[in-house]
C-alpha positions in Angstrom: 6.8 -17.8 7.4 9.1 -16.8 4.6 7.2 -19.1 2.3 4.0 -17.2 3.1 5.7 -13.9 2.7 7.0 -14.8 -0.7 3.5 -16.2 -1.6 1.8 -13.0 -0.6 4.5 -11.0 -2.3 4.3 -13.0 -5.5 0.5 -12.7 -5.9 0.8 -9.1 -4.9 3.4 -8.5 -7.6 1.0 -10.2 -10.1 -1.6 -7.7 -8.9 0.8 -4.8 -9.5 1.4 -6.1 -13.0 -2.2 -6.2 -13.8 -2.6 -2.8 -12.0 0.1 -1.4 -14.3 -1.9 -2.7 -17.3 -5.0 -1.0 -15.8 -3.0 2.3 -15.3 -1.8 2.1 -18.9 -5.4 1.9 -20.1 -6.5 4.7 -17.7 -3.7 7.0 -18.8 -4.2 6.3 -22.5 -8.0 6.7 -22.4 -8.3 9.5 -19.7 -4.9 11.1 -19.8 -4.2 13.6 -17.0 -7.1 16.1 -17.1 -10.6 16.9 -15.9 -12.2 13.4 -16.1 -9.1 11.6 -14.7 -8.8 14.1 -11.8 -12.5 13.6 -11.0 -12.1 9.8 -11.0 -9.0 9.8 -8.8 -10.8 12.0 -6.3 -13.8 9.7 -6.2 -11.9 6.5 -5.8 -9.6 8.1 -3.2 -12.5 8.6 -0.8 -13.4 4.8 -0.3 -9.8 3.8 -0.7 -8.7 6.2 2.1 -11.6 5.1 4.5 -10.7 1.5 3.7 -7.0 2.1 4.6 -8.1 3.8 7.9 -10.9 1.5 9.0 -10.0 -1.6 7.0 -6.5 -2.8 6.4 -4.4 -0.7 8.8 -6.5 -0.2 11.9 -8.6 -3.3 11.7 -5.8 -5.8 11.2 -3.7 -4.1 14.0 -6.6 -4.6 16.5 -8.3 -7.8 15.1 -5.5 -10.2 14.4 -3.8 -10.1 17.9 -7.3 -10.5 19.5 -8.4 -13.3 17.2 -5.0 -15.1 17.6 -5.3 -14.9 21.4 -8.8 -16.2 21.4 -7.9 -19.0 19.0 -4.7 -20.0 21.0 -6.1 -19.7 24.4 -9.8 -20.4 24.2 -10.2 -22.5 21.1 -11.9 -22.3 17.7 -15.4 -21.9 19.0 -14.5 -18.8 21.0 -12.6 -17.3 18.0 -15.6 -17.9 15.8 -17.9 -16.2 18.2 -15.5 -13.3 18.4 -15.2 -12.9 14.7 -18.9 -13.1 14.1 -19.6 -10.3 16.6 -17.0 -8.1 15.0 -18.6 -8.9 11.5 -22.0 -7.8 12.7 -20.6 -4.5 14.0 -18.6 -3.8 10.9 -21.6 -4.5 8.6 -23.9 -2.3 10.5 -21.4 0.6 10.7 -20.6 0.4 7.0 -24.2 0.4 5.9 -24.8 3.6 8.0 -21.6 5.3 6.5 -22.6 4.3 3.0 -26.1 5.8 3.4 -24.7 9.1 4.8 -22.3 9.4 1.8 -25.0 8.7 -0.7 -27.2 11.4 0.9 -24.4 14.0 1.2 -21.8 13.1 -1.4 -20.9 16.8 -2.2 -19.9 17.4 1.4 -17.4 14.4 1.4 -15.9 15.5 -2.0 -15.6 19.1 -0.8 -13.7 17.8 2.3 -10.8 16.3 0.3 -11.1 18.5 -2.8 -12.1 22.1 -1.9 -10.2 23.4 -4.9 -13.2 22.2 -7.0 -15.6 24.7 -5.5 -15.0 27.1 -8.4 -15.0 24.3 -11.1 -18.5 23.1 -11.2 -18.0 20.6 -14.0 -15.2 18.8 -12.4 -17.1 18.9 -9.0 -20.2 17.4 -10.6 -18.2 14.6 -12.2 -16.4 13.8 -8.9 -19.7 13.7 -7.0 -21.5 11.4 -9.4 -18.5 9.0 -9.4 -18.3 9.0 -5.6 -21.9 7.8 -5.5 -20.9 4.9 -7.6 -17.5 4.0 -6.0 -18.3 4.3 -2.3 -19.9 0.8 -1.9 -16.4 -0.5 -2.6 -15.6 0.5 1.0 -18.2 -1.8 2.4 -17.1 -4.8 0.4 -13.5 -4.2 1.2 -13.9 -3.7 4.9 -15.7 -7.0 5.2 -13.0 -8.5 2.9 -10.3 -7.4 5.4 -12.2 -9.2 8.3 -12.2 -12.5 6.3 -8.5 -11.8 5.3 -7.5 -11.4 9.0 -9.3 -14.6 9.9 -7.9 -16.6 7.0 -4.3 -15.3 7.5 -4.4 -16.3 11.2 -5.2 -19.9 10.1 -2.2 -19.7 7.7 -4.2 -19.1 4.5 -2.6 -16.2 2.7 -2.7 -17.0 -1.1 -6.3 -16.3 -2.1 -6.5 -13.0 -0.3 -3.2 -11.9 -1.9 -4.6 -12.9 -5.3 -8.0 -11.1 -4.9 -6.8 -7.6 -5.7 -6.1 -8.8 -9.3 -9.9 -8.9 -9.7 -10.0 -5.1 -9.2 -7.6 -4.5 -12.0 -9.3 -7.1 -14.4 -12.8 -5.7 -13.6 -11.7 -2.1 -14.2 -9.9 -3.0 -17.5 -13.0 -4.8 -18.7 -15.1 -1.7 -17.8 -12.6 0.5 -19.6 -12.8 -1.7 -22.6 -16.5 -1.0 -23.0 -16.2 2.7 -21.8 -18.2 3.7 -24.9 -21.3 2.3 -23.2 -20.9 4.8 -20.3 -21.1 8.7 -20.2 -17.3 8.7 -19.9 -14.3 6.5 -19.1 -14.3 7.7 -15.5 -17.8 6.4 -14.9 -16.9 3.1 -16.5 -13.9 2.7 -14.3 -16.0 3.6 -11.2 -18.4 0.8 -12.0 -15.5 -1.6 -12.5 -14.0 -0.7 -9.2 -17.3 -1.3 -7.2 -18.1 -4.6 -8.9 -14.6 -5.8 -8.2 -15.1 -5.1 -4.5 -18.2 -7.4 -4.5 -16.2 -10.2 -6.4 -13.2 -9.9 -4.0 -15.4 -10.3 -1.0 -17.3 -13.1 -2.5 -14.0 -15.0 -3.2 -12.8 -14.9 0.4 -16.3 -15.7 1.8 -16.3 -18.8 -0.4 -12.9 -19.9 1.0 -14.0 -19.1 4.6 -17.2 -21.2 4.1 -15.2 -24.1 2.8 -12.9 -24.0 5.9 -15.8 -23.7 8.4 -14.7 -20.1 9.2 -17.5 -18.0 7.7 -18.8 -15.5 10.1 -22.5 -15.1 10.9 -24.7 -12.4 12.3 -24.4 -12.5 16.1 -25.4 -10.0 18.8 -22.2 -8.3 20.1 -21.3 -8.8 23.8 -19.1 -6.1 25.2 -17.2 -8.4 27.4 -16.0 -10.4 24.4 -15.2 -7.5 22.0 -13.9 -5.0 24.6 -10.2 -5.7 24.1 -10.7 -5.3 20.2 -12.4 -1.9 20.5 -9.8 -0.7 23.0 -7.1 -1.5 20.5 -9.1 -0.3 17.5 -9.5 3.3 18.7 -5.8 4.1 18.7 -5.2 2.0 15.6 -7.8 4.1 13.8 -6.0 7.3 14.8 -2.7 5.8 13.8 -3.8 4.6 10.5 -5.7 7.8 10.0 -2.5 9.8 10.3 -1.3 8.5 6.9 -4.6 9.0 5.2 -4.9 12.6 6.5 -1.6 13.2 4.8 -3.0 11.8 1.5 -6.1 13.9 2.0 -3.9 16.9 2.4 -2.1 16.0 -0.9 -5.5 15.8 -2.6 -6.7 19.1 -1.1 -3.7 21.0 -2.1 -3.3 19.3 -5.5 -6.9 20.1 -6.3 -5.8 23.8 -6.3 -3.3 23.1 -9.1 -4.2 23.4 -12.8 -5.9 20.4 -14.4 -3.6 17.4 -14.3 -2.1 18.2 -10.8 -4.1 15.5 -9.1 -3.5 13.0 -11.9 0.3 13.6 -11.8 0.5 12.8 -8.1 -1.9 9.8 -8.5 0.1 8.2 -11.4 3.4 8.6 -9.5 1.9 7.3 -6.2 0.5 4.2 -8.0 3.9 3.3 -9.3 5.5 4.1 -6.0 3.0 1.8 -4.4 4.3 -1.2 -6.5 7.2 -2.1 -4.1 5.1 -1.0 -1.1 2.3 -3.5 -1.9 4.7 -6.3 -3.1 7.1 -6.0 -0.2 6.0 -3.8 2.6 2.3 -4.8 2.8 3.2 -8.5 2.2 5.7 -8.3 5.1 3.2 -6.7 7.4 0.4 -9.1 6.4 2.5 -12.2 7.2 4.5 -10.9 10.2 1.8 -9.6 12.4 -0.2 -13.0 12.7 3.2 -14.8 13.0 4.4 -12.6 15.8 1.0 -12.6 17.4 0.9 -16.4 17.4 4.4 -16.8 18.8 3.9 -14.2 21.6 0.6 -15.8 22.5 2.6 -19.1 22.9 5.2 -17.2 25.0 7.9 -17.5 22.3 9.5 -14.0 22.5 12.8 -15.0 20.9 11.0 -16.6 17.9 8.8 -13.5 17.5 11.9 -11.2 17.4 13.7 -13.6 15.1 10.8 -13.6 12.6 10.8 -9.8 12.7 14.5 -9.6 11.9 14.2 -12.0 9.0 11.3 -10.1 7.6 12.9 -6.7 7.8 16.2 -8.1 6.3 14.3 -9.5 3.3 12.3 -6.3 3.0 15.4 -4.1 2.7 17.1 -6.5 0.2 14.0 -6.5 -2.1 13.1 -2.8 -1.8 16.5 -1.2 -2.2 16.6 -1.6 -6.0 13.2 0.2 -6.3 14.6 3.0 -4.3 17.7 3.5 -6.5 15.5 3.3 -9.7 13.0 5.9 -8.4 15.9 8.2 -7.5 18.1 7.9 -10.5 15.7 7.5 -13.5 12.1 8.6 -12.5 11.2 10.4 -15.8 12.5 7.5 -17.9 10.2 5.1 -15.9 7.1 7.3 -16.2 7.8 7.9 -19.9 8.5 4.3 -20.7 5.5 3.0 -19.0 2.8 5.7 -19.7 3.9 7.9 -22.6 1.1 7.0 -25.1 -2.4 8.1 -26.0 -3.4 11.2 -24.1 -0.5 11.0 -21.6 2.0 13.5 -22.9 5.8 14.0 -22.5 5.0 16.9 -20.1 2.8 14.6 -18.0 5.6 12.1 -17.8 8.1 14.7 -16.6 5.7 16.0 -14.0 4.9 12.6 -12.7 8.5 11.6 -12.7 9.4 14.6 -10.5 6.8 13.5 -8.1 7.9 9.8 -8.2 11.5 10.8 -7.3 10.2 12.8 -4.4 8.1 9.9 -3.1 11.0 7.5 -3.7 13.0 9.3 -1.1 10.7 7.8 1.6 10.3 4.4 0.1 12.6 2.4 2.4 10.9 4.0 5.5 7.5 3.2 4.2 8.1 -0.5 3.4 9.6 -1.0 6.8 7.0 0.8 8.9 4.6 -2.2 8.9 7.4 -4.6 10.3 8.4 -1.9 12.8 4.9 -1.4 14.1 4.5 -5.2 14.6 6.8 -4.8 17.6 3.9 -3.0 19.4 0.8 -4.3 17.6 1.6 -8.0 18.1 1.7 -7.3 21.8 -1.7 -5.6 21.7 -0.2 -2.1 21.9 -1.9 0.2 19.3 -1.5 3.4 21.3 2.3 3.8 20.9 2.3 3.4 17.0 -0.7 5.9 17.0 1.3 8.5 18.9 4.2 8.1 16.7 2.2 8.2 13.5 0.6 11.5 14.7 4.1 12.9 15.2 5.1 11.9 11.7 1.9 13.4 10.5 2.5 16.7 12.1 6.0 16.9 10.5 4.5 15.9 7.2 1.8 18.6 7.2 4.3 21.2 8.3 6.5 20.5 5.4 3.5 20.3 3.0 2.7 23.9 4.0 6.3 25.0 3.6 7.1 23.3 0.3 3.7 23.5 -1.6 4.0 27.1 -2.8 7.6 26.7 -4.2 7.5 23.1 -5.4 3.9 22.3 -6.0 3.3 18.5 -6.4 6.9 17.7 -5.8 6.7 19.6 -2.5 3.8 17.5 -1.4 5.5 14.3 -2.2 8.8 15.4 -0.5 6.9 16.2 2.6 5.4 12.8 2.6 8.9 11.2 2.5 10.1 13.3 5.4 7.1 12.4 7.6 7.7 8.7 6.7 11.3 8.8 7.9 10.3 10.5 11.2 7.7 7.9 11.8 9.9 5.0 11.1 13.0 6.4 13.1 10.9 7.0 16.2 9.2 3.5 15.9 12.6 1.8 15.7 14.1 4.0 18.5 11.3 3.3 21.0 11.3 -0.4 20.2 15.0 -0.7 20.7 14.8 1.3 23.9 12.1 -0.9 25.4 13.6 -4.2 24.3 10.9 -5.0 21.8 13.3 -5.3 18.9 16.9 -6.4 18.8 18.8 -6.4 15.5 20.7 -9.6 15.1 23.8 -10.4 13.0 21.8 -11.7 10.1 19.9 -8.4 9.8 23.0 -6.3 9.9 24.8 -8.3 7.3 21.9 -8.3 4.9 21.6 -4.5 5.4 25.3 -4.0 4.5 25.0 -6.3 1.5 22.0 -4.3 0.3 23.9 -1.0 0.6 26.8 -2.5 -1.4 24.4 -3.7 -4.1 22.7 -0.4 -4.2 26.0 1.3 -5.0 26.6 -1.2 -7.8 23.1 -0.5 -9.3 23.5 3.2 -9.1 26.8 3.1 -10.9 25.3 0.8 -13.6 22.4 3.2 -14.2 24.7 6.3 -14.5 27.1 4.6 -16.9 24.5 2.7 -19.0 21.7 5.3 -19.3 23.1 7.2 -22.2 24.0 4.2 -24.4 20.6 2.5 -23.6 18.7 5.7 -24.7 20.7 5.7 -27.9 19.7 2.1 -28.6 16.1 2.8 -27.7 16.1 5.8 -30.2 16.0 3.3 -33.0 12.6 2.1 -32.0 10.7 5.4 -32.6 7.7 5.9 -30.2 8.8 3.0 -28.1 12.3 4.5 -27.5 11.7 5.1 -23.7 10.1 1.7 -23.1 13.0 -0.1 -24.8 15.6 1.9 -23.0 13.8 1.3 -19.7 13.6 -2.5 -20.3 17.3 -2.8 -21.3 18.5 -0.6 -18.4 16.2 -2.5 -15.9 17.7 -5.8 -17.0 21.2 -4.6 -16.6 20.4 -3.0 -13.2 18.8 -6.2 -12.0 21.8 -8.2 -12.9 24.1 -5.8 -11.2 22.1 -5.4 -8.1 21.3 -9.1 -7.4 24.8 -10.2 -8.5 26.4 -7.8 -6.1 23.9 -8.7 -3.3 24.5 -12.4 -3.6 28.3 -12.0 -3.8 28.4 -9.7 -0.8 26.1 -12.1 1.2 28.3 -15.0 0.4 31.4 -13.0 1.4 29.7 -12.2 4.8 28.7 -15.8 5.3 25.0 -15.5 4.8 23.1 -18.1 2.9 20.0 -16.4 1.3 18.2 -19.8 1.0 18.7 -20.4 4.7 17.4 -16.9 5.5 14.2 -17.6 3.5 13.7 -20.8 5.5 14.2 -18.9 8.7 17.7 -20.0 9.6 20.9 -17.9 10.0 
């Protein structure tokens, strides 16, 4: 399992690197203004629906049901089940796409009411939404194939596929002069990448004899899936409603408000995608398979190892986002139309988001306590509780803090969500922290302290050294400080783990 986790994490890291290069092009070509705001609003619609109906809710309901059919009834029954779900997904996504194409302004107005008195930006967002929305259809079907392949132990190609989105968007931006503006070019790059990603997984599924076909759904065979899907949609929707709320409120800020949040959120999503999503992607089918076999101890052991590794890998990002956010944003994006003021605004939002990072990367692993057992209702109720807290603090903090208030409220909601998930799982005996998890958490805290001290002491000297490189001063200082911080963190982590008697290689292989 750890090999699969690192494989998914490695390919996801590659996608985050290409995603960073994509964002560098976006920020340099579009900056943080009217066109970029319109593009981020347009791509948020399909991405948010994808997160609700695709990755989050779908996997939570589909993977345990498919695993159970495969383990208990055999490959033919599993194929029949997946084909029926494929048919229903395809039909529902075609209907949704037609509705959005007919009434795009209504959907844009739903998440960005602040554009009502800005007709030029509204028109841009509407036209881009017509282009980007088919991406949802492609990626929802992509997620179905991903769940099937993951259950059969095939993780690598699905983890690599998001790189195609970044490459297609960069290619489109490179020829942006052929389009009305760079936002339209990026929109076409996004939707074409969706078709390419889906085609890649369908090709692999076909080669393995796992490609779904159109088949008339039978309620008796998909009933359990839909009973689990409903609560899962509501649970996944809670996080997306919070994102919608950010977009709604940010659309009322001056030009650049939506972009500042979006650039910070994209960077904040780096460790989330590399670590948190990778952990959830691998852990859910692993726990589902073990529980279907009656191996409760093995399922909980896999969860402990995954959460321990998640904490160890995510902690340095947490410290970096909290101690040098403006240096990160300036070093990575300060070029072209992206100004120093944009870097400061995005850095403040990044720091506020960073406060909830550890909770966010661990939520997927914590939810697996319930979802792997077919319980999507409990995570739904907990997610809605976190959402209520999130929205309350958005209302309280938006007026005095603006974009930073929105990000801070998100972090508070995430911690509430995670804390309640863990509390109920421990109470009901669905999760038990073992000695390995505790020792890795302690070692990560010690390493975090070493990293924070390194950043505080070395930041000034590194900025001085970077000052000799002119316009690249922030980038050079960030690179030097990151290298020193990595040595300090992982050196302290390995030393503390060794002192506590934990072999990191053995942990990766699934032994204590």
